[in-house]
C-alpha positions in Angstrom: 4.2 -37.9 -51.3 4.7 -34.3 -49.2 2.9 -32.5 -47.3 2.1 -28.5 -47.4 0.8 -25.9 -45.1 -2.4 -24.8 -46.8 -2.3 -20.8 -47.2 -5.5 -18.4 -46.2 -5.2 -15.1 -48.6 -7.4 -13.6 -46.8 -6.3 -9.5 -44.6 -7.9 -10.4 -41.4 -5.2 -11.4 -39.3 -4.9 -11.5 -35.4 -1.8 -11.6 -32.7 -0.7 -15.6 -32.4 -1.1 -16.1 -36.4 1.1 -17.5 -37.7 2.0 -16.4 -41.3 3.6 -17.8 -44.4 6.2 -14.4 -46.8 6.7 -15.1 -49.6 10.2 -14.3 -51.3 10.3 -11.0 -52.5 7.9 -9.5 -50.1 9.0 -6.0 -47.9 9.5 -5.7 -44.4 9.9 -2.9 -43.3 12.2 -2.1 -40.1 14.8 0.5 -38.3 17.7 0.0 -40.8 19.2 3.1 -43.0 17.9 1.5 -45.3 14.0 1.7 -43.9 12.5 -1.8 -46.0 14.5 -4.8 -47.5 12.9 -7.5 -49.1 12.6 -11.4 -48.1 15.3 -13.3 -50.0 13.5 -16.4 -49.4 10.2 -17.4 -48.3 10.5 -16.8 -44.6 7.5 -18.6 -42.0 6.6 -15.8 -39.3 3.8 -14.5 -36.6 1.8 -11.5 -36.6 1.8 -9.9 -32.5 0.2 -6.5 -33.7 -2.1 -5.1 -36.2 0.0 -1.5 -37.0 -3.2 0.7 -39.0 -6.2 0.9 -38.2 -7.4 -0.7 -41.2 -6.4 -3.7 -41.4 -3.6 -2.4 -43.7 -0.1 -3.1 -42.1 0.8 -5.6 -39.1 3.7 -5.8 -36.9 5.5 -8.7 -37.8 8.0 -11.4 -35.5 10.1 -13.1 -38.4 13.2 -13.7 -38.5 14.3 -12.9 -35.1 12.9 -9.6 -35.1 10.4 -7.9 -35.5 9.5 -5.7 -38.4 6.5 -4.3 -40.0 4.0 -6.0 -43.7 1.8 -4.9 -45.5 -1.4 -7.5 -45.1 -1.4 -7.9 -49.2 2.4 -9.1 -48.6 1.8 -12.0 -46.0 -0.8 -14.8 -45.4 -1.9 -17.1 -42.8 -0.9 -20.7 -42.4 -2.9 -22.1 -40.4 -6.9 -22.3 -40.1 -8.2 -20.7 -37.1 -10.3 -23.1 -34.9 -14.3 -21.7 -34.5 -15.3 -20.9 -30.9 -18.4 -22.8 -30.0 -20.3 -20.6 -27.3 
């Protein structure tokens, strides 16, 4: 019996959210090409929202910070609902 993480497809990511990046995800960086594709599925964390409309995020993954479009990343964990 294998355990599988729940992956949320909503695009509402917050700083500190654990994320899943599928194989072939495009990540933007400061390299000479400016981007690369992941060669295998990866896990990472949202650092901050890159754009005001929520369509790209700065993420920490594979030991560096990159920019990824919101439709390329999936939240790995469910958020706890806060009680007031």
